[in-house]
Every structure is written in C-alpha cells, then in structure tokens.
C-alpha positions in Angstrom: -7.1 -125.8 16.3 -5.8 -128.7 14.1 -8.2 -129.6 11.6 -8.5 -133.3 10.1 -9.8 -133.8 6.9 -10.9 -137.4 5.8 -11.0 -138.5 2.3 -14.1 -140.5 2.7 -15.9 -137.7 4.8 -17.1 -134.6 3.6 -16.6 -132.1 6.5 -13.5 -131.4 8.3 -13.0 -132.1 11.9 -11.5 -130.5 14.9 -9.1 -132.6 16.8 -7.8 -130.6 19.8 -5.5 -132.8 21.6 -7.6 -136.2 20.9 -6.2 -138.8 18.3 -7.4 -139.0 14.7 -9.8 -142.1 15.6 -11.1 -140.3 18.7 -12.0 -137.0 16.9 -13.5 -139.0 14.0 -15.6 -141.2 16.2 -16.8 -138.3 18.2 -18.0 -136.7 15.2 -20.1 -139.7 14.1 -17.7 -140.5 11.4 -17.6 -144.6 10.9 -13.7 -144.7 10.9 -12.8 -148.5 10.7 -11.3 -149.6 14.0 -11.0 -152.4 16.4 -8.9 -152.8 19.4 -8.1 -148.8 19.8 -4.9 -149.7 21.7 -2.5 -149.7 19.0 -2.4 -153.5 18.8 -4.6 -154.6 16.1 -3.9 -152.4 13.0 -7.7 -152.3 11.8 -7.4 -148.3 12.2 -4.3 -148.1 9.7 -4.7 -145.0 7.4 -2.5 -143.1 4.8 -1.4 -139.9 6.0 -1.8 -137.6 2.9 -0.5 -134.3 4.6 0.5 -133.1 7.7 2.2 -134.3 11.0 1.5 -136.6 13.7 3.0 -137.8 17.1 2.7 -141.8 17.7 3.6 -143.6 20.9 2.6 -146.8 22.7 1.6 -149.0 19.9 2.8 -152.7 18.8 5.2 -152.6 16.0 3.1 -155.8 14.9 0.6 -153.3 14.1 2.6 -150.8 12.3 6.0 -151.9 11.0 8.9 -149.4 10.5 8.7 -149.7 6.8 4.7 -148.9 6.7 5.4 -145.8 9.1 8.3 -144.6 6.8 5.9 -145.1 3.8 3.4 -142.6 5.4 1.1 -145.3 7.3 -0.2 -144.2 10.7 -2.5 -145.9 13.2 -5.4 -143.6 13.9 -5.9 -144.6 17.5 -2.3 -143.5 18.4 -1.9 -140.7 15.9 -2.4 -137.0 17.3 -2.3 -134.5 14.9 0.3 -131.3 15.5 -1.4 -129.4 12.8 -3.7 -129.7 10.1 -3.9 -133.2 8.4 -5.3 -135.2 5.6 -5.8 -138.8 5.9 -7.4 -141.6 4.0 -8.6 -144.9 5.5 -8.0 -148.2 4.0 -11.3 -150.0 4.0 -15.1 -150.5 4.6 -17.1 -149.9 7.5 -19.8 -152.3 7.4 -20.2 -154.3 10.7 -22.6 -155.6 13.1 -23.2 -154.8 16.5 -21.8 -157.5 18.8 -20.2 -156.8 22.1 -16.6 -157.1 22.3 -15.7 -159.4 25.4 -12.8 -160.6 27.2 -12.9 -164.2 28.1 -10.9 -167.0 29.4 -10.5 -170.1 27.6 -8.8 -173.5 27.8 -6.6 -175.2 24.9 -8.5 -178.4 24.6 -6.5 -179.8 21.3 -3.6 -178.7 19.0 -2.6 -180.2 15.5 0.2 -179.2 13.1 -1.8 -179.6 9.9 0.7 -178.3 7.4 4.5 -177.3 7.9 3.7 -173.7 9.1 0.2 -173.6 10.3 -1.1 -175.2 13.7 -4.8 -175.6 14.5 -5.7 -174.8 18.1 -9.1 -175.6 19.7 -10.3 -173.3 22.6 -13.1 -174.0 25.1 -14.1 -170.2 26.2 -15.8 -170.0 29.7 -18.8 -168.7 28.2 -19.8 -168.8 24.5 -18.5 -166.1 22.2 -20.8 -164.4 20.0 -19.4 -163.6 16.6 -20.3 -163.5 12.8 -18.6 -166.0 10.3 -15.5 -164.2 9.2 -14.7 -162.3 12.1 -11.5 -162.7 14.3 -10.5 -162.3 17.8 -7.3 -161.3 19.6 -5.5 -164.0 21.8 -3.4 -163.6 24.4 -1.1 -166.1 25.3 1.0 -166.1 28.6 2.4 -162.6 29.2 2.9 -162.1 25.5 1.5 -159.4 23.0 -2.0 -160.5 21.8 -2.3 -161.5 18.3 -5.5 -161.6 15.9 -6.7 -164.7 14.5 -10.0 -165.6 12.7 -12.3 -168.0 14.0 -12.8 -171.3 11.5 -15.7 -172.4 13.5 -19.3 -171.5 12.9 -21.1 -169.0 15.3 -22.7 -171.1 17.9 -20.2 -173.9 18.3 -18.9 -174.0 21.7 -15.2 -175.0 21.0 -13.5 -172.2 18.8 -11.0 -173.5 16.2 -8.0 -171.1 15.2 -5.4 -171.7 12.4 -1.9 -170.2 13.6 0.6 -169.4 11.1 3.9 -169.8 12.8 6.1 -166.9 12.1 9.8 -167.1 12.2 11.4 -165.3 15.1 8.2 -164.4 16.7 7.9 -164.7 20.2 4.2 -166.1 20.2 4.8 -168.5 17.5 8.0 -169.6 19.7 5.5 -170.1 22.5 3.0 -171.8 20.4 5.2 -174.2 19.0 7.6 -175.0 22.2 5.5 -174.3 25.2 1.6 -174.3 24.4 0.0 -177.6 25.9 -3.6 -178.8 26.1 -5.0 -177.5 29.2 -3.4 -173.9 29.0 -5.3 -170.8 29.5 -5.6 -168.4 26.9 -7.4 -164.8 27.0 -9.9 -164.1 24.0 -11.0 -160.6 23.1 -13.8 -160.1 20.5 -15.1 -160.4 18.2 -13.5 -157.8 15.6 -13.8 -157.3 12.0 -16.0 -156.1 9.0 -15.6 -159.0 6.6 -18.3 -161.2 7.9 -21.0 -163.1 6.4 -23.9 -160.5 5.6 -27.2 -161.7 7.0 -30.2 -161.4 4.8 -28.2 -161.6 1.6 -28.3 -164.8 -0.9 -25.7 -163.7 -3.4 -23.3 -166.4 -4.3 -20.2 -166.4 -2.6 -16.6 -166.4 -3.7 -14.3 -167.1 -0.9 -10.5 -166.4 -1.7 -8.2 -168.0 1.1 -4.4 -167.8 1.0 -2.7 -170.2 3.5 -4.3 -169.5 7.1 -6.8 -167.4 5.4 -8.9 -170.7 5.0 -9.9 -170.4 8.8 -12.5 -167.4 8.0 -13.5 -169.1 4.6 -14.3 -172.2 6.2 -16.6 -170.4 8.8 -18.3 -168.4 6.1 -18.9 -171.4 3.9 -20.0 -173.7 6.5 -22.2 -171.1 8.1 -24.0 -169.9 4.7 -24.4 -173.6 3.5 -26.2 -174.7 6.6 -28.8 -171.9 6.3 -28.9 -171.9 2.8 -28.1 -175.3 1.4 -28.7 -174.1 -2.3 -26.4 -171.4 -2.4 -23.5 -171.2 -4.6 -20.3 -171.2 -3.0 -16.7 -171.2 -4.6 -13.7 -171.5 -2.6 -10.1 -170.6 -3.9 -7.7 -172.1 -1.4 -4.1 -170.8 -2.3 -1.0 -172.3 -0.8 2.7 -172.7 -1.8 2.9 -176.5 -2.9 1.2 -179.9 -1.8 3.0 -180.2 1.3 1.2 -176.9 2.4 -2.5 -178.0 1.7 -4.6 -178.9 4.7 -8.2 -179.6 5.7 -8.6 -181.2 2.3 -10.6 -184.3 3.8 -13.1 -181.7 5.4 -13.6 -179.7 2.2 -14.3 -183.0 0.1 -17.1 -184.2 2.7 -18.4 -180.4 2.3 -18.2 -181.0 -1.7 -20.0 -184.1 -1.3 -23.0 -182.8 0.9 -23.5 -179.7 -1.3 -23.5 -180.0 -4.9 -23.4 -176.1 -5.4 -20.1 -175.8 -3.6 -16.8 -175.8 -5.6 -13.3 -176.0 -4.0 -10.2 -175.2 -6.3 -6.9 -175.7 -4.4 -4.2 -173.6 -6.2 -0.7 -174.0 -6.0 1.7 -171.1 -6.5 4.9 -173.0 -6.8 4.2 -176.6 -7.4 7.4 -178.9 -6.6 6.5 -181.0 -9.9 3.7 -182.1 -12.1 0.0 -181.2 -10.4 -3.6 -181.9 -11.6 -4.6 -178.7 -9.6 -4.6 -175.3 -10.9 -1.6 -173.5 -10.5 -0.2 -170.1 -10.3 -1.1 -166.7 -8.4 -4.1 -166.6 -6.9 -5.2 -163.3 -8.4 -4.4 -164.6 -12.1 -6.5 -167.8 -11.3 -9.4 -166.0 -10.0 -9.2 -163.6 -13.0 -9.9 -166.5 -15.2 -13.3 -167.4 -13.6 -14.6 -163.6 -12.9 -17.2 -163.7 -15.8 -19.0 -166.3 -13.8 -19.1 -164.3 -10.6 -20.2 -161.2 -11.4 -23.1 -161.2 -9.1 -21.2 -162.8 -6.1 -20.1 -161.5 -2.9 -16.1 -161.9 -2.4 -14.5 -162.5 0.8 -10.8 -162.4 0.6 -8.2 -163.4 3.5 -4.6 -164.1 3.7 -1.4 -162.7 3.1 -1.5 -159.0 2.6 0.0 -158.7 -0.8 -2.4 -161.4 -1.9 -5.2 -159.8 -0.6 -4.5 -156.4 -2.4 -3.5 -158.1 -5.7 -7.0 -160.4 -5.5 -9.2 -157.2 -4.5 -7.7 -155.1 -7.4 -8.2 -157.7 -9.9 -11.7 -157.9 -9.0 -12.2 -154.4 -8.9 -10.5 -154.0 -12.0 -12.8 -156.3 -13.9 -15.9 -154.0 -12.9 -17.3 -155.9 -10.1 -18.7 -153.3 -7.6 -16.5 -152.2 -4.1 -19.5 -153.2 -2.2 -19.0 -156.6 -3.4 -15.4 -157.2 -1.9 -14.9 -157.6 1.7 -11.5 -158.0 3.4 -10.3 -157.1 6.8 -6.9 -154.8 7.3 -6.1 -156.8 10.5 -4.4 -159.4 8.6 -1.5 -157.0 8.2 -1.3 -156.7 11.8 -0.8 -160.3 13.1 2.8 -160.1 11.8 5.4 -160.9 14.6 8.4 -159.5 12.7 10.4 -157.0 15.1 10.8 -153.6 14.3 14.5 -153.9 13.4 13.6 -156.6 10.9 11.1 -154.6 9.3 13.3 -151.6 9.0 15.7 -153.6 6.8 12.9 -154.7 4.6 13.8 -154.6 0.9 12.7 -151.4 -0.7 11.0 -153.1 -3.5 8.7 -155.1 -1.2 7.7 -152.1 0.4 6.9 -150.4 -2.8 4.8 -153.5 -3.9 3.1 -153.0 -0.8 2.2 -149.4 -1.6 1.3 -149.9 -4.6 -1.3 -152.2 -3.7 -2.6 -150.2 -1.0 -2.6 -147.0 -3.0 -4.5 -148.8 -6.0 -7.1 -149.8 -3.1 -7.3 -146.2 -1.9 -8.3 -145.1 -5.4 -11.3 -147.5 -5.4 -12.0 -147.7 -1.6 -11.4 -151.5 -1.1 -8.7 -152.3 1.3 -9.5 -153.2 4.8 -9.0 -162.6 9.0 -5.9 -183.7 8.9 -3.8 -184.8 11.9 -0.6 -184.0 12.9 2.4 -184.7 10.7 5.5 -185.8 12.7 8.3 -185.1 13.1 7.9 -181.4 12.3 10.7 -178.9 12.0 10.0 -175.2 12.1 13.5 -174.6 11.0 13.4 -177.1 8.0 10.2 -175.8 6.8 11.3 -172.0 7.0 14.3 -172.9 4.8 11.9 -173.8 1.9 11.7 -171.1 -0.9 9.1 -168.4 -0.9 6.2 -168.6 -3.0 5.0 -165.7 -5.4 1.8 -165.4 -3.8 2.5 -166.0 0.0 3.7 -163.0 1.4 5.4 -162.9 4.9 2.4 -164.0 6.7 0.1 -162.6 9.4 -2.1 -164.1 11.8 -4.6 -165.3 9.2 -4.1 -164.5 6.8 -6.1 -163.6 8.8 -6.2 -162.2 9.6 -6.3 -162.4 10.4 -7.3 -160.6 9.4 -8.6 -160.2 8.7 
C-alpha cells in the first residue's frame, strides 16, 4: 500500500486509494486545506518525490506552470506509489462553520483602475474572523476567493475585487453584474486571521486588493483594543492605484497609535510617499517591529518576498501569517499559464522553496469613465505580480 510522508509530520501514512488530503486528515494530520474540491488552492503542496494522479480541479487553483514545477493539490492528488510532500503554510485556525448563503449586491464602486468594491447583503449573517476569506460564485461561473474587508458582525459584507485581464469572472463583474443581483457565498476560510486573546502590536502588509483583509484586521483590533499599536503598509504601483485613503485618514485621526504608510513601487513622478519594493521598505523598519504579529496579503510574489524578509531578520515563524489562497483567485487560463516566462516560474519557486525551509508560506467613489483595456496597458510594477483575488486572497 502506498505510503505518504509529510515533511512537517513525524510518521508515514498509508494512503490506500485516498487523496493525500483525505489520508492525512483521517490520521489526524492538521494539513492546511479549504474547499476540498480543487478550487481554492489552500491545500497546495510541493511533491518532493513520487507520482500522483490529479483530475477535476480548477486551473485557477493550480496553474500549468505550477504543476510542471512540482506543485500538487492535496485534495485532488492520489498517490500511485510512495510519495513525499511538504505543505506550504501554517495551520492555526478557528472553528467556525463553513456556510453557503445567497447574498444580494447592494452597491458597487470602481475605487482604482483595477479594483472594484462590492457590497453584499447575505440572507443570514456570516460568521467569520477578521482576515478570513469567502468563495463567491457569480451566475454560473467558477467560484473565486475574496477576503472580507468588513468587520465581523457587520451585516453587509465588503469585498475588493481585482479585475483580471481575460478573466471570465472579471468580465462578468465589470460588464454584467448589477445592484440587485444574487451572489452565492461560501465560507469562511483561511488561517491568516486576527488571533483572539493576543495584544501584540500588529504589522499589516497589503499589496493592492490585499488591503481588504488588512482593513478588517485593523478596524477589528482597534475597536476592541483602542491602544493597540498597528502599522499598515499599503503597496500599490503608483498614485492612480491608491484607494480608501480618506477612510484610512479617518482611522489615523481616531487612533493615535495607528500608522499608515502608502508605498508606491513605480511612481510616475516625484512623490512625498515612501517608494520602492514593499519588502525593502518594510525591512527598513523591522527593528521597531520585533514583537509584532505580521499579516501579509496581496500578490503571491509580494507575500513571498515580505515573508522571507521578515523571517530573515530573525522574527519567529509563528509571528507571520499569510493564507496560500491568494494564489488561487487567479483567472489566467491554462494555456496562458503554460506559456508563462520560465524566469517568472523560477522566481515563484525560489520564493516558495525559501518559505518551505522556514515553514512560512500559507486573503472613494467611482471614477468615470473607466477603461479596463486602458488600465491594463499600463506598465507592470516590480512589487505587483499578476494579481489574485486579494491579494487576497485572497488570499488569502
């Protein structure tokens, strides 16, 4: 009978005809996972040796380039012999029931060239922890993962959706979705949530739509602990992509212990803001954050580089939280992913392998007229990789 060895688990496991995830969970292994249907990417792991068969999974959860590089989805992977895998993240989570609810779109706003804010009113309140994400299903399209920007307990749920070029869901949201439409919500998911009972300082690192979970965590933490020290780093390409600044300024005025740094990776001209790669900017401040809990959300390469920079400074792995789901929201089709430049794949692999070694990798008003085509013609920024749902998460 095939045996499964997991880098983070001391004993081998007999798999029989089960998937890697089912075999692990049956033996009490706290293997990171989410949907268990091959759609969210939370159980993505690195196949270190052996062969598996996989079918019936969403290419948004595992791209052709990732598969070729040796990554598999544990919930879809059935070993054909002995296998050795390593999961990509931590497992700490809270026990909230996953629910499926219908929700009505109550409002939509284009808040930056590529970010659309959605407000959804679920038929019943959704229990979640600040920083978690849900899977949203629009019409008959595949479900995508997006982090809640709202606080737990708020009736209306706020989501930040990054519009992906060529994405079916993005096209639907941009062209067809309207107020009054019904959206299916499934959740909550994710382990990169605010820890209850902890009063450590918080460092929130958000790239692009990763601002959604960061806002949820910041507002929730400060509401219950007004004196808690919170530092938010919000990274975007240039001034045109900055959003929610008015709301953040209101929070800063209300809480003197909250600091917000907006970081531009590729400013068009002179700027008074901090600029450069988010990981490099954060590294300049790490001496002041030794005792903080770090929550990272945004593009996969940014999450990887920031997590590695924090860990390399000697900050403990248990202080760094990031959900792997942020890779899963991508709407790039299989053919496009297969044609991705090899050096980009290698950069992603280098980041993930580095995190494996330390066990870290794991969610204004409308501007008119808006042109997605024009926005997508803008040059890419160094710290903004092909974005996911939130990036999260996302993420996460």
